[in-house]
Structure formats: structure tokens, C-alpha cells
N, C-alpha and C positions, 0 to 999 in steps of 0.2 A: 794873157794875152798868147796867142801862139805863135811862135816861130818858125816858118817854113822855109824851105828852099826856093831860089828864084828861077826855078828852069821849069814849075807848071804853070798853070795857070789856077790863081788863087779863088777861092770860094768868096762869095761878097763879106760874110762875116769875118775874113781874116785881112788884115792890115799887115804891110811890109815895108819895112822902115829902111836904110841906108847902114845900122847898125845890126838890124838882122841879117842884111845878106852877108856883110861883113863877115858873120859867123860861120856862114857855111861858103866863105869863097871858096872857087877853084883852084887847082894845081897850079895854075899860072899865075896865081898872086904871090905863092909862098915865094919868101926872101931866102937865096940859097944860103947867104950867109949866117941866119939866125942860127943861134944857138939856144939849149936849154937852160933857163936860170937857174942856177947853181942850187937855190932853195928846195928846188923842185927835184934832183936827183936822187936824194935816196928814196924818194918813189917807185924808182926804176927798178924790173925784175925780170928777169930772165928765166927761160926755160930747159932743158936738156935737149930738146927735140930738135935733129935736123933742119926739117924742112918748115917753114912757117910763115905764118902770116906777120905781118913785121909791124905792131901799132906803137906808131912812136909818142913821144908826151905831146901832150892834145894842148895846143894853147891857141889863139886864133892870128892864122896867118902864116902859121910855122909846123903846122901838122898834116901828113900824110900815108899811106898805105905802101908798103913795099915788099911785095911777095916773093922771096926764094926760094927754089925749088933743087933737089938734090935726087943722084939714084935712086936713093932709098924712099922716098915717098912722093907720092904726086898730086897736083890741085884736084880740086873737086871740077874746077872747068881751067881751059887754055886761057880765058881770059884772065884769072889772076896770077900769070904767071909773068907779067911784068904789068902790075897795076901799080897806079900812081893817083888817089883822091884825096879827099880831103878826111880827118878824123871825125866819125859822128862823137860829139858830147852835147851832153843837153842838162837840165835840170826835170824833176817833174814839174807838172802842172797843177798847181792847187787850183784854176780855173775852172777846169775840166772835170777834176776829178769827185769821186762819189763823197760824202759829208764826211765819210766814217773814217775818211785814211787822214793818217797823223803826219806831216812834214817835219822835218829838222833839216839841218845840216846847209843852210842856203838851197833850201827843197833837191839836194840830191841824195837824200835819207826818206824812206816811208816805212810806216807801218801803219797799223790799223784798229780800230776800238773793238771792231767788231768780231764776234766769232764766225760772219758767213764772209764769203771772198768778197771782196770791193778790187775795184778798178781803178788805175792811175794811168795816166798817158804821159808820155815826154813830151816838153814844149816845142822841139823842132820834129817840122814832116818831113819825109824824104818820096821824089817819084823818080828820081832820075841816080844812077849811079850805084857805087859798092859801098856801102855802109857797114861799118863792125864797132857794136858798143859792149862794155861788159857790166853786168853788175854783182858784188859782194854778198853774201848772206852775212849777214852781222849776228843775226840771231835766227834761231831755228828750235821750237820746244813742240814736244807731243807730235811727233811725226804728221807736221801738213803738209799739204801737195800746193804749194804756189806756181804761177803758171806764167810763161814769160813770152813776148812775142812781139806782135806790130799788130796794131790795127785802126779802123777808121776814125775819125773824130767824132761817130755818134754812136760806136760801140756800147751796148748795154755796162751800165757802170755797178749794176746789184750782183751779177753772178760770175764765176770763174771764167776768164781769158779764153776764148773759144767754145763757148755755148753758144752764142749767135753767130750770122754769117758775117759780120763784121771785122772778125779778130781770128790771126792766125796764131797757134802757141804749142809750147811744148810746156805739159805740167808736170812734176817731178815729184817723187817722194824721198823716205831715204834710201829706198831699195829698187827704184826702176822709175824709167817716163814713159809719157805718150806723147805724142803728137793730137791737136784737137784743132777743126774746125768746124761750125756748122752743125755742133754737139758729137760729131763724129771722131770717135777717137783710134787712133791708130798706131802700127809701127809700136808697141810696147818694146823698150830696149834695159837690159841689165844697167844698173850703176845709178847709185841716185844721190843726195845732198846731204849736209851736215853743217854744222854754224864753222862759218867760214871757207865754205866752197865756192868757186865763180863759175857763174852762168856767162857764156858769149852768145853772140847774135848777129849774124852775119847776112844782112840785106844784100841781096847781089841785085840790083832792078835791071842789068843790062842782061844778065841771064835769066829773070825774072826766077828765082829760086829764095829759099829761106832755110838757113843752117844754122842747129843749134852747138853750142859746145858746152861741156862742165869739165871744170880746173882743167882748161886750154885743150883739149880733146874729144873731136868730134863726137855726138852721141847721137849713134842711129846714122841712118842715112840723109840726104838733102829732104827736109820735113815737108817742103811744100815748092810746087811748079807751077808756074804761068800766073804770078802773084805781078801783080801792077796799077799804077794809080798811087794816089796819095797815102803813105802810111806813116803811122806814130809810135816810137816805140814805147810797148805798155808791158804792164804787170798785172796780176792780182794776186791779193794775201789778205790773210785776216789775221788777228791780233797775236798768233804762236810767231809770226814773220816779221823779220825786220830786212829791209835792201838798202845797201848805196850802190848809187853808179861810180863808178871807176871814174879816174879823172885825173891825168897826167903823169900816166904809168906806161913803161915800155912793156909789152905784153907779144908772148908767140904763141898762137895756138899751132896744132897739128893738124893736117891733113891727111888721113891716114890711107892707104889702099884698100883696106878692107876696114870699114866702119863696124863698131859694134854691134853683133846681133842682134836683129829685133826680130818679132812677130806682129804681124798684121791681124790686132783683135781688140776686141772690148775689153777693158779691166774688170 
């Protein structure tokens, strides 16, 4: 079953329960006196950068974004200078995934049995607000090029994410990345991934933009603009890769004044 935000009109095949709504409740429901459970404190981690999008520990009813800017760094959008919204946290959805996807760790971790790229979606859909999530590369063998981003519920599941017009993605190997939508490859950017790398996805539906991060640093320019509608977190991968959704950790990501150099060309 797919969990969706209560801010959009739900397709006929999706049902929303009070429990689901609670998972994506807005900031007015956050209890100001809540504290992080002591058993989750070891998961907190910080980066050395001064200007950040600060993702607080992710617990229902206790989570929020807090963007702080300094003279040394600028935000992508003025709306992020004072931002307070629920943290996007989710598990992957076995019900909508390709049959070659292998799930573990309460559906927070995915890999694949095939050498071909297969797509899996998150259970939570977004149509409004600002949402940020992260995934860790648990395994990375033989330099594959997994893809990360957002997709419609009816995206193709047997090709790389971004090959059709139902997905907006960044795919990346060990040296560089590209953005892809409708099989159009743009903005080749230097800098790749290895085992242990972290991929961040920032979906700003207020500004209708999608931005990517690798190891807490923005990767290339804003990837996509004029994105609107209902989106689900999505990845594509093959048997050489394993990803895990990050939950319950404090994260800081950098919005540089000059993102990494990129080139608009096909791979």
C-alpha cells in the first residue's frame, strides 16, 4: 500500500488512513518539548560546513527542517532561509517494485538479483512542500551507475530511472554524474560515488525544483525545474549495488555559491 501526503487529491487506487496522515503531519503538530530518544543519539552526525540544511532526527511528530545561512554560503532559494517542514522518511514499497528487487531491513534496504537496472519506489508520495531524504551506498561493485530521484507511480520499472517521462533522476558512477528525464542526459558533473557514499535528494515543490547532493555537497546545478504533481522517492539499481534509506540521523548539507562544474552533453 502506498502512503501519500494529505495535501493532494488521491488517485482512486490509493487509500489514506489516519495513521498514514500522521506520518506526514505538518509542523503545527510538532511537539516543541519533544526530545530525541537516547538510543538514537549515536546516529547523529555533523559536517564541518557553516551553511546547512539541517535535517533533524526523524521521528513521527518530532521532525523538521531548519535552514540556517551564513555570510559564507547562500541558499538555492530564498524560501529555504527560514524553512520549517516535516522530514521525508519512508520505506521502499515491495508492492510497486520490479520483481527482481530484493528487500531487507524492514524495507529500508534494497538490492537486485538482475544485472539489468530495476526501479523501486518509496511508499510516501509528495505533492506539496519541501522534502529532503538520503540514501547510503552499502555496496558498490564493478562501477555500476545507479540512479536516484523521483517518479510517478506508473514509472517504468525495468529500465534505468529517468529513461521515460515518468521519472526525474541523477545517475552516477565512480567518476561523474548526469541528470536524466525522458532519456535526455544533461549536466555531466565530475565527482562520483564509492561504497559508503551518501546521496541526498531535495524536492522543493514550493519552487518546483529538484536538487541532488553527494556526501553532503550539492552535485551540479539545480537538476530540474517546473516539477509539479505527485512524486515518489525512487531509485534504480542492479545486482552490483545496495542502498539503504537513512533514518534518524542529523545531517547537514552544503548549498555552495558555485556548484560543481557541469557540462550539458550526452554521456
